[in-house]
TIMARKE-862885 format. One line per 10 residues: number of its first residue (from 1); their letters; for each residue x, y, z of C-alpha. Coordinates in pm, whole numbers, plus 50000, padded with zeros to 5 digits. Each point is the difference from the previous one (the first is absolute). Layout:
REM residues N
NUM = A = X Y Z  ...
//
This chain:
REM residues 368
1 = MADAGMEALA = 50108 52556 49355  49688 49816 50118  49794 50077 49687  50283 49909 49764  50079 49696 50210  49641 49882 49994  49980 50042 49623  50319 49799 49950  49879 49737 50245  49667 49970 49817
11 = RNVLDYALAL = 50185 49940 49672  50224 49740 50162  49704 49814 50148  49750 50010 49715  50235 49969 49703  50297 49799 50132  49873 49796 50296  49643 49926 49890  50033 50063 49624  49639 50114 50017
21 = RPGEKLLIEG = 49813 49973 49669  49685 50173 49870  49684 49838 50128  50163 49823 50294  49828 50034 50337  50237 50118 50275  49915 49986 50371  50200 50254 50203  49993 49917 50372  50171 50204 50265
31 = EAGCEPLVGG = 50012 50124 50355  49882 50340 50122  50256 50268 49918  50071 49893 49643  49702 50179 49844  50211 50248 49795  50181 49714 49828  49679 49802 49949  49843 50301 49830  50299 50042 49773
41 = LIEEAYRRGA = 50005 49632 49912  49630 50006 49914  50059 50290 49760  50303 49831 49844  49811 49672 49961  49719 50177 49815  50260 50166 49770  50120 49654 49906  49649 49881 49919  49983 49771 50304
51 = VPYFDVQVPR = 49705 49968 50239  50106 50085 50359  49823 49917 50326  50112 50093 50350  49960 49907 50366  50174 50202 50272  49993 49833 50341  50045 50151 50347  50227 49787 50223  49841 50139 50318
61 = LRRAWLMGST = 49660 49874 49885  50151 49668 49894  50139 49961 50354  49661 50076 50156  49840 49740 49775  50265 49737 50075  49974 50042 50377  49651 49848 50002  49991 49803 49678  49936 49629 49961
71 = REQMDLQTGW = 50135 49764 49737  49651 49989 49848  50010 50379 49950  50346 49980 49851  49903 49727 49755  49688 50189 49891  50204 50314 49929  50260 49793 49816  49723 49870 49776  49900 50356 49905
81 = HLARAQQMDA = 50360 50097 49930  50065 49688 49794  49691 50061 49785  50125 50352 49932  50355 49887 49930  49882 49744 49746  49870 50283 49779  50336 50181 49991  50299 49967 49767  50262 50173 50217
91 = FLWILAGDNY = 50052 50099 50362  50197 50276 50169  50035 50022 50378  50133 50322 50157  50141 49988 50351  49951 50319 50202  49815 50051 50331  50072 50232 50290  50108 49733 50249  50212 49697 49912
101 = FEYADVPGKT = 49908 49842 50334  49622 50023 49968  49956 49624 50043  50250 49961 50286  49730 49918 50259  49787 49775 49780  50029 49649 50149  50243 49778 49814  49736 49732 49953  49770 50253 49831
111 = MQEWNLAAKP = 50276 50107 49760  50066 49634 49918  49632 49945 49921  49992 50315 49786  50306 49890 49802  49847 49656 49945  49663 50147 49896  50156 50253 49759  50228 49748 49830  49762 49905 49713
121 = VLDFKLTKKW = 49985 50363 49884  50377 50040 50015  50055 49672 49817  49767 50111 49720  50160 50344 49964  50342 49841 49964  49878 49823 49685  49935 50339 49833  50211 50308 49931  50074 50169 50332
131 = SLLRFPTPAG = 50230 50248 50166  50063 50136 50349  50143 50337 50097  50047 50238 50294  49860 50355 50016  50213 50228 50222  49821 50103 50320  50123 50146 50332  49947 49659 50160  50239 49845 49748
141 = AQAAGMSSEA = 50255 50274 50060  49979 49947 50374  50041 49623 49971  50304 50053 49777  50152 50259 50235  49992 50270 49731  49849 50344 49957  49679 50012 49797  50172 50188 49716  50300 49768 49988
151 = FEEFVYRVST = 49777 49693 50005  49781 50134 49720  50304 50074 49783  50142 49657 50078  49678 49818 49909  49966 50173 49664  50371 49955 49917  50002 49629 50077  49661 49943 49833  50088 50170 49671
161 = MDYSRMDKAM = 50356 49873 49946  50097 49829 49675  49877 49650 50071  50070 49882 49646  50372 50039 50076  49962 49798 50319  49805 49738 49808  50290 49943 49760  50258 49989 50281  49803 49723 50171
171 = EPLVALMERT = 50025 49757 49709  50338 49842 50095  49881 49948 50360  49684 49830 49879  50205 49773 49773  50239 49912 50284  49720 49920 50244  49830 49782 49740  50319 49789 49986  50041 49986 50377
181 = NRVDIKGPGT = 49919 49710 50228  50136 50076 50347  49991 50340 50171  50195 50077 50319  49942 50317 50201  50246 50096 50273  50024 50289 50242  49952 50098 50364  49750 49754 50146  49945 49847 49656
191 = DLSFSIKDIP = 50118 49674 49848  49735 49878 49759  49994 49766 49702  49733 49896 49752  49940 49906 49637  49837 50208 49727  50041 49735 49733  49734 50012 49727  49802 50280 50169  49927 50288 49759
201 = VVKCAGRLNI = 50186 50329 50052  49823 50333 49957  50146 50349 49959  49802 50291 50144  50084 50330 49838  49701 50230 50029  49726 49777 49860  49827 49889 50319  50135 50208 50288  50091 50367 49993
211 = PDGEVFTAPV = 50264 50048 50127  50152 49676 49882  50336 49827 49986  50021 49631 50084  50060 49663 49839  49804 49720 50163  49950 49628 49994  49907 49750 50273  50184 49725 50183  49914 49641 49935
221 = RDSVNGRITY = 49743 49968 50278  50165 49735 50217  50363 50093 49926  50050 50283 50252  50231 49927 50293  50176 50224 50250  49931 50338 50155  49935 50348 49867  49996 50310 50221  49837 50305 49844
231 = NAPSLYDGTV = 50130 50345 50092  49737 50230 49846  49691 50077 50208  49681 49863 49846  49665 50181 50014  49740 49728 49949  49626 50050 50058  50065 50312 50209  50267 49855 50230  50379 50043 49979
241 = YERVSLLFRE = 50205 49682 50038  50374 50018 50065  50290 49755 50029  49794 49722 49842  50203 49681 49980  49874 49679 49838  50149 49652 50029  49913 49759 49717  50010 49626 49973  49903 49837 49669
251 = GKVIEATGNL = 49821 50314 49891  49793 50062 50313  50048 50270 50263  50057 49802 50322  50098 50299 50214  49908 50368 49970  50121 50277 50228  49996 50378 50009  49865 50291 50196  49644 49856 50004
261 = PERINEILDT = 50049 49622 49984  49638 49909 50073  49862 50219 49720  50275 49889 49762  49905 49637 50054  49632 50089 49976  50060 50137 49649  50199 49694 49897  49724 49775 50133  49728 50164 49789
271 = DEGGRYVGEF = 49996 49686 49784  50228 49715 49901  50186 50202 49738  50084 50281 50242  50305 49814 50130  50143 49933 49653  50162 50252 49765  49841 50127 49679  50255 50254 49875  50372 50074 49988
281 = ALGVNPWVEK = 50100 50334 49846  50295 50235 49963  49938 50376 50033  50187 50236 49766  49832 50342 49996  50286 50253 50018  49789 50273 50162  49865 49792 50289  50278 49987 50255  49840 49935 50340
291 = PMQDILFDEK = 49682 49859 50158  49698 50229 49976  49744 49780 50182  49827 49944 49667  50058 49666 49831  49935 50148 49657  50329 50188 50047  50184 49777 50245  49996 49685 49786  50175 50199 49725
301 = IRGSLHFTPG = 50287 50130 50219  50329 49977 49814  50217 49723 50137  49706 49827 50169  49812 49675 49966  49663 49886 50119  49907 49646 50093  49625 49979 50032  49793 49760 50210  49669 49916 49835
311 = EAYEDADNGN = 49844 50006 49656  50209 49951 49688  49924 50214 49697  49850 49823 49701  50289 50123 49781  50254 49821 50223  49791 49730 50160  50154 49746 50234  49661 49862 50099  49968 50182 50331
321 = KSAVHWDLVL = 49654 50142 50066  49911 50230 50288  49805 50310 50100  50336 50128 50130  50259 50175 49786  50236 50164 50245  50294 50169 49828  50276 50010 50262  50314 50188 49900  50370 49939 50065
331 = IQTPEWGGGE = 50235 50284 49900  50357 49891 49931  50181 50329 49943  50297 50067 50234  49813 50246 50223  49743 49727 50065  50253 49730 50084  50088 49876 49652  49949 49651 49866  50045 49772 49702
341 = IWFDGVLVRK = 49787 49822 49740  50137 49694 49822  49853 49819 49697  50123 49641 49957  50316 50076 50196  50082 50324 49815  49994 50334 50184  49745 50222 49826  49948 50292 50239  50213 50117 50292
351 = DGRFVLPELE = 49898 50273 50243  49715 50099 49771  50207 50037 49681  49999 49760 49705  50350 49870 49939  49957 49813 49671  50086 50218 49696  49676 49920 49817  49799 50125 50300  50186 50323 50072
361 = ALNPERLV = 49741 50203 49805  49762 49934 50291  50223 50177 50253  49856 50336 50114  50235 50237 49817  49918 49830 49668  49622 50033 50038  49962 50363 50112
//
């Protein structure tokens, strides 16, 4: 299963997600534990006439470096990485690692400085072809509450599904969101409204993230009012945040609570844009049913949405700039408390299921 799964995953990434062409330079970056997949991707890239490069990092060593690092060190390293990135045509990042919580004891201020220092490299990579995926490791299985074998099978199944079918099913939702002005989100602890008028809408069906399954835009920056209470735990920079609740006034978070209120507010205070929202997205992946403490999966949970403090993507830019991009997830299926999404006064999704006929193809049973 693993060998066949890796071969199918390599095809999905190189041919569908990156559309890698002969002569293009591909940088494969990953975390320790993903070496088998990196090796396979290097071989497959050569078969396609591309020019692969690789860099496998060790999170434990990254933590040791961060614990004593200065902003000057960080900026110098960023300069090296940016010079390398500028010579590449495509980027692939593979999440792996043997401990999801490796950075849990790195001071919050240090993580803020690292995110700020690394931002120029990330911004440049996002202007090129790029993709992000997860390699199944025991740490991932443990975080998801699954056996290693079950997690491995799950990762390969969800990463090699027919994304072209999902892509087509997303078209009516994209068209509807492009016509929409006001969005209302309601549910337990949530009563939120904002505008998405004239903000581009982007469908994500296996081109950038693997697994994938979301349609995103951004709110008009100053239009957000009300409260949203997220019910999925969020693993961010090595720390798990739960019961995060944000109160907005004219686009800005004026109150933030949760299990670690001081650290939550520390993240939001990284820079001016940290208290404004850069993304609003609906998750539709039929195979992802529950939180797995991995945002690559969790933001795609069927019947979910994420409403993201921080940086807006260039493809759906509302003008908000930040070193923060914190995807916080609200699941609206019945077992998670339910909820509703309204577009311009029309009910679009109730308890995680699309209720408009033109959107029913995005309900789970139609996508599997």
